C-alpha positions as CSV (number, residue, x, y, z in Angstrom):
1,M,-10.4,1.4,4.2
2,A,-8.1,4.3,5.2
3,K,-4.7,5.0,3.9
4,P,-2.2,2.1,4.4
5,A,-0.4,1.6,7.7
6,T,3.4,1.7,7.5
7,G,5.2,-1.6,8.1
8,I,5.3,-5.0,6.5
9,W,2.3,-6.5,4.8
10,K,2.4,-10.3,4.1
11,S,0.4,-12.1,1.5
12,G,-1.7,-15.2,2.0
13,S,-1.7,-16.0,-1.7
14,G,2.0,-16.0,-2.6
15,F,2.3,-12.3,-3.6
16,P,5.7,-10.9,-2.5
17,E,6.0,-9.1,0.8
18,V,5.1,-5.4,0.7
19,T,6.8,-2.9,3.0
20,V,5.1,0.4,3.3
21,R,7.8,2.9,4.1
22,A,5.9,6.2,4.1
23,V,2.5,7.6,3.1
24,K,2.0,11.2,2.1
25,E,-1.5,12.6,1.6
26,Y,-1.9,15.1,-1.3
27,T,-3.2,18.5,-0.2
28,D,-4.5,19.4,-3.7
29,A,-6.2,16.1,-4.4
30,E,-8.3,15.2,-1.3
31,G,-8.4,11.5,-0.5
32,Y,-5.4,10.5,-2.6
33,F,-2.0,9.6,-1.2
34,L,1.4,8.6,-2.4
35,A,2.7,5.4,-0.8
36,A,6.4,4.7,-0.9
37,V,6.6,0.9,-0.8
38,D,9.0,-2.0,-1.4
39,I,7.6,-4.9,-3.3
40,A,9.9,-7.9,-3.2
41,G,12.7,-5.6,-2.3
42,E,12.1,-3.2,-5.2
43,P,11.2,0.4,-4.4
44,E,7.9,1.6,-5.9
45,S,5.6,4.6,-5.6
46,L,1.9,4.0,-5.6
47,E,-0.6,6.9,-6.2
48,L,-3.9,5.6,-4.8
49,D,-7.1,6.5,-3.0
50,P,-8.4,4.4,-0.1
51,E,-10.7,2.4,-2.4
52,E,-7.8,1.5,-4.8
53,W,-5.6,0.5,-1.8
54,D,-8.4,-1.7,-0.5
55,I,-8.6,-3.4,-4.0
56,F,-4.8,-3.9,-4.0
57,V,-4.9,-5.5,-0.5
58,K,-7.8,-7.8,-1.3
59,A,-6.5,-8.9,-4.7
60,N,-3.1,-9.9,-3.2
61,A,-4.5,-11.2,0.1
62,L,-2.3,-8.8,2.1
63,M,-2.4,-8.4,5.9
64,P,-0.2,-6.3,8.2
65,A,2.5,-8.4,9.8
């Protein structure tokens, strides 16, 4: 999977709603990105690569809304 799309992601398994506010790709660490997200209204920063994002999405049954 590619980097996350911005917007709201809803869970099919009861995980709180995730809003991806911004995604910044690192220039010195190819393939990694910093995602500014809100999980249940709490701001978080996630440093991930596409494989880790895919695991997060599948584990929490997230789908773009």
